[in-house]
C-alpha positions in Angstrom: -19.7 2.5 5.2 -20.7 -0.8 4.9 -20.0 -3.7 2.5 -23.7 -3.4 1.5 -22.9 -0.3 -0.2 -21.3 -2.2 -2.6 -24.7 -3.3 -3.8 -26.3 -0.5 -4.2 -27.7 0.6 -7.8 -28.4 4.5 -6.4 -26.1 6.8 -8.1 -23.6 8.7 -6.4 -24.3 11.6 -4.0 -24.5 14.9 -5.6 -21.8 16.5 -3.6 -19.5 13.1 -4.0 -16.5 13.0 -6.2 -16.8 10.1 -8.1 -13.8 8.1 -9.3 -14.7 5.4 -11.8 -11.9 2.3 -11.9 -10.4 2.1 -15.3 -10.3 -0.5 -16.6 -13.3 -1.8 -15.0 -12.9 -4.6 -12.7 -14.6 -7.8 -12.9 -16.5 -10.1 -10.5 -16.6 -13.6 -10.0 -18.2 -16.1 -7.4 -16.7 -15.4 -3.9 -14.4 -18.5 -2.9 -12.3 -17.7 0.2 -8.8 -18.5 -0.7 -7.1 -21.5 1.5 -4.3 -19.9 3.9 -2.4 -21.0 6.6 -0.2 -19.9 9.6 -1.2 -16.4 9.3 0.8 -13.6 11.3 -0.9 -11.0 13.4 -0.7 -7.6 11.9 -1.0 -4.9 14.5 -1.7 -1.2 14.4 -0.3 0.8 11.8 0.2 -2.3 9.6 2.8 -3.2 11.8 4.2 -6.9 12.4 6.9 -7.8 15.4 10.0 -9.2 14.1 13.5 -9.7 15.5 16.7 -8.5 14.0 20.3 -8.9 15.1 18.9 -10.0 18.2 16.7 -7.1 19.0 12.8 -6.9 18.6 11.6 -4.4 16.2 8.5 -3.5 14.3 8.3 -3.7 10.9 5.8 -1.7 8.6 3.9 -3.2 5.6 3.6 -1.0 2.5 2.7 -1.6 -0.9 3.0 2.1 -1.6 7.2 1.6 -1.4 9.4 0.0 -3.6 12.1 -1.0 -1.5 12.8 -2.6 1.7 13.8 0.6 3.9 15.3 1.3 7.2 15.6 4.9 8.4 19.3 6.0 9.7 18.3 6.5 13.6 17.1 2.8 13.7 19.8 1.5 11.4 22.6 3.3 13.9 20.7 1.3 17.1 20.8 -1.7 15.5 24.7 -1.6 14.8 24.1 -1.1 11.0 25.9 1.8 10.5 29.6 2.6 11.9 29.8 6.2 10.5 32.3 5.5 7.3 29.4 4.0 4.8 29.8 5.6 1.4 26.4 6.7 0.2 24.9 6.1 -3.6 22.2 7.6 -5.4 19.5 5.3 -6.1 15.7 5.5 -7.7 13.0 4.9 -5.1 9.5 5.0 -6.0 6.9 5.5 -3.3 3.8 7.7 -2.8 6.2 10.7 -2.8 6.5 9.8 -6.5 9.8 8.6 -8.3 13.0 10.1 -7.0 16.7 9.8 -7.0 17.9 9.8 -3.2 21.2 9.6 -1.4 21.2 6.1 0.6 23.4 3.8 2.1 23.0 0.4 0.6 22.7 -3.1 2.7 23.2 -6.1 0.9 21.8 -8.4 3.2 19.2 -7.9 5.9 18.0 -10.6 7.9 14.6 -10.5 9.9 12.7 -13.1 11.7 8.8 -12.4 11.8 6.6 -13.2 14.8 5.4 -16.9 13.9 9.4 -17.7 12.8 9.1 -16.7 9.0 12.6 -15.8 8.2 13.0 -13.0 5.6 16.5 -11.7 3.7 16.5 -8.8 1.3 19.0 -6.2 0.3 17.7 -2.7 2.1 18.5 0.8 1.9 19.1 3.3 5.0 17.5 6.5 4.2 17.8 9.9 6.2 15.0 10.1 8.8 13.6 13.2 7.0 12.7 11.0 4.4 10.1 9.4 6.6 6.9 11.5 5.8 4.4 8.7 5.7 6.4 6.0 8.2 7.6 5.6 11.7 11.2 6.2 11.6 11.8 3.5 14.4 10.6 0.6 12.0 11.7 -1.6 9.3 9.5 -1.2 6.0 8.8 -4.0 4.0 7.9 -2.5 0.3 6.0 -3.9 -2.5 9.4 -5.7 -4.3 9.6 -8.3 -1.2 6.0 -8.3 -0.6 5.2 -9.7 -3.9 8.6 -11.8 -3.8 7.2 -13.3 -0.8 3.6 -14.4 -2.2 2.3 -12.6 0.5 -1.5 -12.1 1.1 -3.1 -9.9 3.6 -6.9 -10.2 4.9 -8.5 -7.3 6.1 -11.1 -7.4 8.7 -12.6 -4.6 10.7 -10.4 -5.0 13.8 -7.0 -5.5 11.9 -5.5 -7.9 9.4 -3.7 -10.9 9.2 -0.5 -11.6 6.9 0.2 -14.8 5.0 3.6 -15.7 3.8 2.6 -18.1 0.7 6.0 -18.3 -1.0 8.5 -18.4 2.4 11.4 -20.3 0.3 11.4 -17.3 -2.0 12.7 -14.8 0.9 15.0 -16.7 2.7 18.0 -15.1 0.4 18.1 -11.7 -1.5 16.8 -12.1 -5.0 19.6 -12.2 -7.8 17.6 -11.1 -10.2 16.7 -7.4 -10.8 14.5 -5.7 -8.2 10.6 -5.3 -9.4 10.1 -1.9 -10.0 7.4 0.6 -9.2 4.3 0.6 -6.6 1.3 -1.2 -7.2 -1.4 1.4 -8.5 -5.0 1.2 -10.6 -6.3 3.8 -12.6 -9.3 6.2 -12.3 -11.5 8.5 -14.2 -13.3 11.3 -12.2 -16.5 12.4 -12.9 -17.0 15.6 -14.3 -13.2 16.4 -15.1 -11.9 16.2 -18.3 -8.2 15.0 -19.0 -6.2 11.7 -18.6 -6.7 8.5 -16.5 -5.3 9.6 -13.0 -3.3 7.4 -10.7 -3.9 5.7 -7.4 -1.3 4.2 -5.5 -2.4 1.4 -3.2 -0.4 2.2 0.1 -1.2 -0.2 2.9 1.5 1.4 5.0 -1.1 4.6 5.2 -4.8 5.0 6.5 -7.0 7.1 4.7 -7.7 8.1 0.9 -5.4 11.2 0.0 -5.1 13.5 -3.0 -2.0 15.7 -3.7 -1.9 19.8 -3.4 -1.7 19.2 -7.8 -5.0 17.4 -7.4 -6.9 19.9 -5.2 -6.1 22.5 -7.8 -7.3 20.2 -10.7 -10.4 19.0 -8.9 -11.2 22.6 -7.5 -14.6 22.6 -5.7 -15.5 18.9 -6.3 -13.6 18.0 -3.0 -15.4 20.6 -1.1 -18.7 19.6 0.5 -20.7 20.4 3.9 -19.8 16.9 5.3 -15.9 17.4 4.4 -14.5 15.8 1.2 -15.7 12.7 0.1 -15.6 10.7 -2.7 -17.5 7.7 -4.2 -15.5 4.7 -5.6 -17.4 3.0 -8.8 -16.1 -0.4 -9.2 -18.0 -1.7 -12.1 -21.5 -1.9 -13.1 -24.2 -0.4 -10.6 -21.7 -1.4 -7.7 -20.3 2.1 -5.5 -18.5 2.2 -2.3 -20.0 5.8 -1.0 -18.9 8.1 1.3 -15.4 7.6 1.5 -13.1 10.5 3.4 -10.7 11.9 1.6 -7.5 14.3 2.7 -4.9 16.6 1.1 -1.5 15.2 1.8 1.8 17.3 1.2 5.1 15.9 -0.1 3.5 13.6 -2.8 3.3 14.3 -6.5 0.8 11.0 -7.1 -2.9 11.9 -7.8 -4.4 9.6 -5.2 -3.4 7.1 -2.4 -5.4 4.8 -1.6 -4.6 3.4 2.7 -5.9 0.3 4.3 -9.1 2.1 5.9 -10.9 1.1 2.6 -9.7 -2.2 2.6 -10.4 -2.9 6.5 -14.0 -1.3 6.0 -14.5 -3.6 3.3 -12.9 -6.9 4.8 -11.1 -6.9 1.5 -7.8 -9.1 0.6 -4.9 -7.8 -0.5 -3.1 -10.3 -2.7 0.6 -8.5 -3.3 1.8 -11.9 -4.9 -0.6 -11.4 -8.0 -1.4 -7.8 -7.7 -5.2 -7.9 -6.8 -7.6 -6.5 -4.3 -10.8 -8.8 -3.6 -13.6 -6.6 -2.3 -16.6 -9.2 -1.3 -20.2 -8.0 -2.4 -22.9 -10.9 -1.7 -21.9 -14.1 -3.3 -19.4 -12.4 -5.5 -16.1 -10.8 -5.5 -14.9 -7.7 -7.1 -11.1 -8.4 -8.4 -9.2 -5.2 -9.1 -6.2 -5.8 -10.9 -3.4 -3.5 -10.2 -0.7 -2.6 -12.3 3.3 -2.1 -10.9 4.6 1.0 -12.2 6.4 4.0 -11.4 4.8 7.4 -10.5 
């Protein structure tokens, strides 16, 4: 795929399933955002950081609501002594919204590469819950990414993270946490029913669909070249030939990973819930909704 595909006026390939964004995005004249002091983001959407005097990786993931550690890493960092009580909390992620037994941390301090200090409450989850994450990393979820006013600019070789509201993440939030994950709606061509949900997960790579969606869409996702979809982003603008994979352990309809954002050099604005895709002299603005799935 190339950025030029967003300007094509041709219809989608016959074999592709077309997903029409709902509501339809709008287009604005392309103005590059003014951003400074970027943090390099490495393979796997990871950023280097220091926690409790040890160097670890953090994964940036808009597809989970909370800041999360998994038990093996929490033990290695000295946060678990063996006598901690667990509580049931509601966690929203690409697996859906579930009640999970966790250990709560009132304060997790870390220093990102470049010197940005971040502090948040955190949840310690069992390693077996790390279906889509590397359990040796800390996961920064959509709540913290939005509270820190963070913006991630993608390019073909990776991405850069900007912390636009650094003072807001120096202490854990006193207010209630922002619930849910970042999503947008789509209407699949030739499929009757309600609007389907796409969860944007920058911690994942490709475009995925659930087992439930496989049954609903049946043969529409089976083509000679492998499962592909066409994303119709408004008017005669299409993103074509997007590979799509089935993924277990999830209850959501579709999951959009960072591959598409990289290929189209998009900007993910966590701070105001937007994906900005450049297309010629204008940019497509996809507004995201925060919701439980």
